[in-house]
C-alpha positions as CSV (number, residue, x, y, z in Angstrom):
1,X,2.8,29.7,31.7
2,X,3.3,26.4,29.8
3,X,6.2,26.1,27.4
4,X,5.0,25.5,23.8
5,X,5.8,21.7,23.8
6,X,4.0,21.1,27.1
7,X,1.0,23.1,25.8
8,X,0.9,21.2,22.5
9,X,0.9,17.8,24.4
10,X,-1.8,19.1,26.8
11,X,-4.0,20.1,23.9
12,X,-3.5,16.7,22.1
13,X,-4.3,14.8,25.2
14,X,-7.5,16.7,25.4
15,X,-8.4,16.4,21.8
16,X,-7.8,12.6,22.0
17,X,-10.2,12.3,24.9
18,X,-7.4,11.0,27.1
19,X,-7.9,13.8,29.7
20,X,-11.4,14.7,28.5
21,X,-13.1,11.3,28.2
22,X,-16.3,10.9,26.3
23,X,-19.4,9.7,28.0
24,X,-19.4,6.3,26.2
25,X,-17.2,4.4,23.8
26,X,-19.6,5.2,20.9
27,X,-19.4,8.9,21.8
28,X,-15.6,8.5,21.8
29,X,-15.8,7.0,18.3
30,X,-17.9,9.8,17.0
31,X,-15.4,12.3,18.3
32,X,-12.4,10.5,16.9
33,X,-14.3,9.6,13.7
34,X,-12.0,6.7,12.9
35,X,-9.4,4.8,15.0
36,X,-7.0,2.3,13.6
37,X,-8.4,-1.2,14.2
38,X,-6.4,-3.8,12.2
39,X,-5.7,-5.4,15.6
40,X,-9.3,-5.7,16.8
41,X,-8.7,-5.8,20.6
42,X,-6.5,-2.7,20.3
43,X,-9.2,-0.9,18.3
44,X,-11.7,-1.6,21.0
45,X,-9.4,-0.5,23.9
46,X,-8.7,2.7,21.9
47,X,-12.3,3.6,22.6
48,X,-12.4,2.2,26.1
49,X,-9.4,4.3,27.3
50,X,-11.2,7.4,25.8
51,X,-14.4,6.8,27.8
52,X,-15.4,7.8,31.3
53,X,-16.1,5.4,34.0
54,X,-14.8,1.8,33.5
55,X,-16.2,0.5,30.3
56,X,-15.6,-3.1,29.5
57,X,-14.9,-5.0,26.3
58,X,-18.5,-6.3,26.5
59,X,-19.8,-2.7,26.4
60,X,-17.8,-1.9,23.2
61,X,-18.8,-5.2,21.6
62,X,-22.5,-4.5,22.3
63,X,-22.1,-1.3,20.2
64,X,-20.9,-3.4,17.3
65,X,-23.7,-5.9,17.8
66,X,-26.3,-3.0,17.8
67,X,-24.8,-1.6,14.5
68,X,-23.5,1.6,16.0
69,X,-19.9,0.8,15.3
70,X,-18.3,-1.1,12.4
71,X,-14.8,-1.9,11.2
72,X,-13.8,-1.3,7.6
73,X,-11.0,0.1,5.3
74,X,-11.8,3.8,5.7
75,X,-8.4,5.2,4.6
76,X,-4.8,4.3,3.7
77,X,-5.9,0.7,3.0
78,X,-6.1,0.2,6.8
79,X,-8.9,-1.1,8.9
80,X,-10.5,1.5,11.2
81,X,-13.2,1.4,13.8
82,X,-15.8,4.0,12.8
83,X,-19.4,5.0,13.6
84,X,-21.7,3.2,11.1
85,X,-23.4,6.5,10.3
86,X,-20.1,7.9,8.9
87,X,-18.9,5.1,6.7
88,X,-20.6,6.1,3.4
89,X,-19.5,9.7,3.3
90,X,-16.0,9.0,4.4
91,X,-15.6,6.4,1.6
92,X,-17.0,8.9,-0.8
93,X,-13.8,10.9,-0.1
94,X,-11.2,8.2,0.3
95,X,-12.6,5.1,-1.5
96,X,-11.3,5.9,-5.1
97,X,-7.9,6.8,-3.8
98,X,-7.6,3.5,-1.9
99,X,-8.7,1.5,-5.0
100,X,-6.1,3.3,-7.1
101,X,-3.4,2.6,-4.6
102,X,-4.3,-1.2,-4.6
103,X,-4.6,-1.4,-8.4
104,X,-1.2,-2.9,-9.1
105,X,-1.6,-5.6,-6.5
106,X,-5.1,-6.4,-7.7
107,X,-3.7,-6.8,-11.3
108,X,-1.0,-9.1,-10.0
109,X,-3.7,-11.3,-8.3
110,X,-5.8,-11.3,-11.5
111,X,-8.5,-9.2,-9.9
112,X,-10.5,-6.9,-12.2
113,X,-13.9,-5.2,-12.1
114,X,-15.6,-8.2,-13.7
115,X,-14.3,-10.6,-11.0
116,X,-15.2,-8.2,-8.2
117,X,-18.7,-8.0,-9.6
118,X,-19.0,-11.7,-9.7
119,X,-17.8,-12.1,-6.1
120,X,-20.2,-9.3,-5.0
121,X,-23.1,-11.2,-6.6
122,X,-22.1,-14.4,-4.9
123,X,-21.6,-12.8,-1.5
124,X,-24.9,-10.9,-1.7
125,X,-26.7,-14.2,-2.2
126,X,-25.0,-15.9,0.8
127,X,-25.3,-12.8,3.1
128,X,-29.0,-12.5,2.5
129,X,-29.7,-14.7,5.6
130,X,-27.2,-12.9,7.8
131,X,-23.5,-12.3,8.4
132,X,-20.6,-14.6,7.6
133,X,-17.1,-14.9,8.9
134,X,-14.0,-14.3,6.8
135,X,-13.4,-18.1,6.7
136,X,-17.0,-18.6,5.5
137,X,-16.5,-16.0,2.7
138,X,-13.3,-17.8,1.7
139,X,-15.3,-21.0,1.5
140,X,-17.8,-19.2,-0.7
141,X,-15.0,-18.1,-3.0
142,X,-13.8,-21.7,-3.4
143,X,-17.3,-22.9,-4.1
144,X,-17.6,-20.5,-7.1
145,X,-14.2,-21.5,-8.4
146,X,-12.0,-18.7,-7.0
147,X,-8.9,-19.7,-5.1
148,X,-8.7,-17.3,-2.1
149,X,-5.0,-18.2,-1.4
150,X,-2.1,-15.9,-2.0
151,X,-4.0,-12.9,-0.6
152,X,-6.6,-13.1,-3.4
153,X,-9.4,-13.6,-0.9
154,X,-8.1,-10.8,1.3
155,X,-7.9,-8.3,-1.6
156,X,-11.3,-9.2,-3.0
157,X,-12.9,-8.5,0.4
158,X,-10.9,-5.3,0.6
159,X,-12.2,-4.2,-2.8
160,X,-15.8,-4.7,-1.5
161,X,-15.0,-3.0,1.7
162,X,-13.7,0.1,0.0
163,X,-16.7,0.2,-2.3
164,X,-19.0,0.1,0.8
165,X,-20.5,-3.3,-0.2
166,X,-19.2,-5.1,2.9
167,X,-18.5,-4.0,6.5
168,X,-17.5,-5.9,9.6
169,X,-20.3,-5.7,12.1
170,X,-21.4,-8.0,15.0
171,X,-18.7,-9.6,17.1
172,X,-18.4,-13.4,17.0
173,X,-18.5,-14.0,20.7
174,X,-16.5,-16.7,22.5
175,X,-17.0,-18.0,26.0
176,X,-13.4,-19.1,26.6
177,X,-11.5,-16.1,25.2
178,X,-11.5,-12.6,23.9
179,X,-13.0,-12.5,20.4
180,X,-10.9,-11.2,17.6
181,X,-13.5,-11.9,14.9
182,X,-16.6,-10.2,13.4
183,X,-19.3,-11.1,10.9
184,X,-19.2,-9.4,7.5
185,X,-22.5,-7.7,6.7
186,X,-23.9,-6.1,3.5
187,X,-23.3,-2.3,3.9
188,X,-26.7,-1.5,2.4
189,X,-28.4,-3.6,5.1
190,X,-26.2,-2.8,8.1
191,X,-25.3,0.8,7.7
192,X,-28.0,3.4,8.6
193,X,-29.4,5.7,6.0
194,X,-28.1,9.1,7.0
195,X,-27.7,12.3,5.1
196,X,-24.1,13.0,4.1
197,X,-22.5,16.3,5.2
198,X,-22.8,19.2,2.8
199,X,-19.1,19.1,2.0
200,X,-17.6,15.6,2.9
201,X,-14.0,16.7,2.1
202,X,-14.2,19.6,4.5
203,X,-16.0,17.4,7.0
204,X,-13.2,14.9,7.0
205,X,-10.6,17.6,7.8
206,X,-12.7,19.2,10.5
207,X,-13.4,15.9,12.2
208,X,-9.7,15.0,12.1
209,X,-8.8,18.3,13.7
210,X,-11.5,17.9,16.4
211,X,-10.1,14.5,17.4
212,X,-6.4,15.0,16.9
213,X,-5.5,18.7,17.1
214,X,-3.2,20.6,17.1
215,X,-2.4,19.4,13.6
216,X,-1.0,20.6,10.3
217,X,-2.0,19.9,6.7
218,X,0.8,17.4,6.4
219,X,-0.6,15.5,9.4
220,X,-4.1,15.5,7.7
221,X,-2.6,14.3,4.4
222,X,-0.8,11.4,6.1
223,X,-3.8,10.4,8.2
224,X,-6.4,10.6,5.4
225,X,-4.1,9.1,2.7
226,X,-5.1,11.9,0.4
227,X,-2.7,13.7,-1.9
228,X,-1.3,16.9,-0.4
229,X,-3.0,19.0,-3.0
230,X,-6.4,17.5,-2.0
231,X,-5.5,17.9,1.7
232,X,-4.8,21.6,1.1
233,X,-8.1,22.0,-0.6
234,X,-9.8,20.3,2.4
235,X,-8.1,22.8,4.7
236,X,-9.4,25.8,2.7
237,X,-12.9,24.4,2.6
238,X,-13.0,23.6,6.3
239,X,-10.9,26.6,7.6
240,X,-13.9,28.5,8.9
241,X,-14.9,25.6,11.1
242,X,-11.6,25.2,13.0
243,X,-9.3,27.5,14.9
244,X,-5.8,28.3,13.5
245,X,-3.7,28.6,16.7
246,X,-0.6,29.4,14.8
247,X,0.2,29.7,11.1
248,X,-0.8,26.3,9.6
249,X,-1.6,24.7,13.0
250,X,-5.2,23.8,13.6
251,X,-7.3,22.9,16.6
252,X,-11.0,22.3,17.2
253,X,-13.2,25.3,17.7
254,X,-15.1,23.6,20.5
255,X,-12.8,21.8,22.9
256,X,-13.8,18.7,24.9
257,X,-14.3,19.4,28.6
258,X,-11.4,18.1,30.7
259,X,-12.4,15.7,33.4
260,X,-12.3,16.8,37.0
261,X,-8.8,16.1,38.3
262,X,-7.4,15.2,34.9
263,X,-3.7,15.1,34.9
264,X,-1.5,15.7,31.8
265,X,1.3,13.9,33.6
266,X,-0.7,10.7,34.1
267,X,0.6,7.4,32.9
268,X,-1.6,5.6,30.3
269,X,-1.5,2.2,28.6
270,X,-2.3,3.0,25.0
271,X,-3.1,0.2,22.5
272,X,-1.3,-1.0,19.5
273,X,-1.6,1.5,16.6
274,X,-3.0,4.1,18.8
275,X,-4.1,7.4,17.1
276,X,-2.2,9.5,19.6
277,X,1.0,8.2,18.1
278,X,0.3,6.9,14.6
279,X,-1.9,9.6,13.1
280,X,0.7,12.3,12.5
281,X,3.3,12.9,9.8
282,X,5.7,14.0,12.5
283,X,5.7,11.7,15.6
284,X,8.8,13.2,17.2
285,X,6.5,15.4,19.3
286,X,5.6,12.4,21.4
287,X,8.6,10.1,21.2
288,X,12.4,10.1,20.9
289,X,14.0,8.6,17.8
290,X,14.9,5.6,19.9
291,X,11.3,5.3,21.2
292,X,9.9,5.5,17.6
293,X,12.3,2.8,16.5
294,X,11.1,0.6,19.4
295,X,7.4,1.3,19.0
296,X,7.3,1.1,15.2
297,X,6.0,0.8,12.6
298,X,8.5,-2.0,12.1
299,X,9.4,-3.9,9.0
300,X,6.2,-6.0,9.5
301,X,4.1,-2.8,9.8
302,X,3.3,-3.4,13.5
303,X,3.0,-0.6,16.0
304,X,3.4,-1.7,19.6
305,X,1.2,-0.8,22.5
306,X,2.8,2.1,24.4
307,X,3.1,3.5,27.9
308,X,2.4,7.2,27.9
309,X,3.8,9.4,30.7
310,X,3.2,13.2,30.6
311,X,2.1,13.0,27.0
312,X,5.2,11.2,25.7
313,X,6.0,7.6,25.1
314,X,8.2,6.2,27.9
315,X,7.9,2.5,27.1
316,X,5.8,-0.3,25.7
317,X,3.7,-3.2,27.1
318,X,2.5,-6.6,26.0
319,X,-0.5,-8.7,26.9
320,X,-1.9,-11.9,25.5
321,X,-5.5,-12.3,24.5
322,X,-5.0,-16.0,23.8
323,X,-7.2,-18.7,25.2
324,X,-6.5,-19.1,28.9
325,X,-3.9,-16.2,28.9
326,X,-6.0,-13.1,28.6
327,X,-6.2,-12.9,32.3
328,X,-2.5,-12.8,32.8
329,X,-0.9,-9.5,33.9
330,X,0.3,-7.2,31.2
331,X,4.1,-6.8,31.1
332,X,5.7,-3.3,30.9
333,X,9.0,-2.4,29.1
334,X,10.7,1.0,29.7
335,X,12.7,2.9,27.1
336,X,15.8,5.0,27.6
337,X,15.7,8.7,26.9
338,X,12.6,9.4,28.8
339,X,12.0,9.5,32.6
340,X,10.6,6.2,33.8
341,X,7.0,6.5,35.0
342,X,6.2,5.8,38.6
343,X,5.8,2.0,39.0
344,X,2.5,2.4,40.9
345,X,1.2,4.6,38.1
346,X,2.3,2.0,35.5
347,X,0.6,-0.8,37.4
348,X,-2.6,1.2,37.7
349,X,-2.6,2.0,33.9
350,X,-2.1,-1.7,33.0
351,X,-4.7,-2.8,35.5
352,X,-7.2,-0.5,33.8
353,X,-6.6,-2.3,30.6
354,X,-6.7,-5.8,32.2
355,X,-10.0,-5.0,33.8
356,X,-11.4,-3.8,30.5
357,X,-10.3,-6.9,28.5
358,X,-11.0,-9.5,31.2
359,X,-14.7,-8.6,31.6
360,X,-15.5,-9.9,28.1
């Protein structure tokens, strides 16, 4: 019989599709609902590592190009990769909260509702003929007399993202390197018309549990960015659709099927900001205090790519996606306090990522 900590890690590996991979990256995205994606390459690998077979960056990018996946600020003021079909209803739960949390910074930048409406009108006119890069949108701001410097442009785009006016869609492809850029599209033209769930707040909780369980209400409040009182309401409204394994600890009612030969002790190369680590109020389950200090979030908000062994973080790794360097070998770094993974297993985990990113 497994000890409680080993059992918890085994269940999380399964919920995260790390031992029960989805059929495709899009299926992985639907299961997870939203994966952090402020580092765009990392957000794509988060789906690749959760998919069966050997998907490539090109396969994930094709899903963005087809409009199945988008990237936008779904919660906590943070960019996430999310199925396009889920954007509207998720923002119906989290959008107002995000706007309120950014209100002070918006006022400091001289951004009010009238300015946002003016920018929206200008962007709608320029996006009528197709998508535009962020640099092009900044040029558009300059043309209408708005200086995008000092984060003003970033926060104006953010305000339109959170309102569902803009989303980042097709990838701006490059022949010589891994692309880190997408085209901004009008949400009403790019997002599919789908019926919202009957209870979006409950749905957000249930989908989080499905992709991240076992979890607590505190974990859900942190991940969603919602006040704890609202998070508790979500739990009550969604309780009948999840399984309470222990008091206040929830897991999905329907569990993903583990892959044949799946090994909880396997070594995996997780991306920066990976949900397996970042999406909980309490991360001590998967990392020592030293490991958390080394992985982050640091003072700059960065969360490093991690090496996972037996469900716990044993180290970090780095890799460049710069022009001419994205084919270099990833470099591992091991932490104290955890058994070092087998070197052959580490090399295999890093090779899996290298194969994914090199076939762009």
